[in-house]
N, C-alpha and C positions, 0 to 999 in steps of 0.2 A: 505494500501498500504505500502511497505517496502522499505527503504532505506538502498541502501549499498554503502558506499562510500572509495573509496580506492584510497591510496596514492602511488607514488613510480612508478616503472618500469611498464607501462601500458599490455606489452606484457607479462610479466611473474605473474603480478598479474591478469590478465584476460584469461591467458590461461586455456583451458579445460574449462570454465564456460559453464554450460548448463542451466540457468537459462534466462527465460524472461527479457528482457531489455526494460525498457518503456520511458527512458531518458538515453542521451549519451551525455556528455559534453567534449568536446575535446579541451583542453590547455594544448599543449606540444608541442615538436619539430614539427612544421607545416609539414614539408616533412614526418612525420611518421602519419597523421589523414588518409589517404586513404588507406593503409595498413591495418591500425586499424579498421577502417571502414568495410572494406571486411572481416577481420577476425572476428568480431562479427555480420556481417550483418544476421545470419539465426537466431541471438537471439531477433533482433529487432521484437517486436508486433506491427499489422497494428496499426497505429497511435501514435507510437513512435516517439518523438522529439529527431532530433540528432542537437546538437548546437557547432559550432565551432567557437572557438576565435581566435582574431586578423587575421581575412583574408585578411585584406588590409594592414596589418604590412609589411608580406613579401609575396606581392601576388605571386611570383615566385614559392616560396614554398607549396604553395596553391591551384596552378592552377588545377593540377590532379584531387586533392579532389573536388574543384569546379565544373569543367568538368564532376564529376561524379555524383553529386547530382543534378546538373541542367541540364546534359544530360542524364537521365536514368527516362523520366517520367511516365514510370510504376510502379519505385520503390519509387518515390519520388517526391515532392513537394517542392522547395525550394527557398528560399529567400534572400538577404543580408539585414541586418538590420545595418545603417551607424552609429552606437554608440562606441564612442574609437576607436580601431581599429580595428573595424568591426565585425559583428557577421555573422555567416551563418546560418540560422535555417532551417533545412530541416523535413518534416514531413514524416515516411513510409507510404506507401500505401498499401503494399502488406501484 
C-alpha cells in the first residue's frame, strides 16, 4: 500500500485525482467536509475508511456531513467515536 500525504488546500491539491483512496482523513474547515467528500467519493474504494475530525467541536458546521454519511446506508456505515472533540468513522460500502 502507498501513502500519499498532502498538505494545503484540499480542493487544489486533490483536484483531478484519478487514484483510488483507501483512507481519507478530514481535518480542516468543518463546513468543507461534505463538499470534499462529494468531490472524492468516486475515488473511494469499497471498504475505505473516511475519518472526520472534530465533529463534536462545531456540530452545526458538521451537520450536513454527518447527515450524509449516516443517512446513506447503501454507501456508508458510520459511527461517532467520542474521543477528544469527536471523530466520525465511516466505512464505504459500494
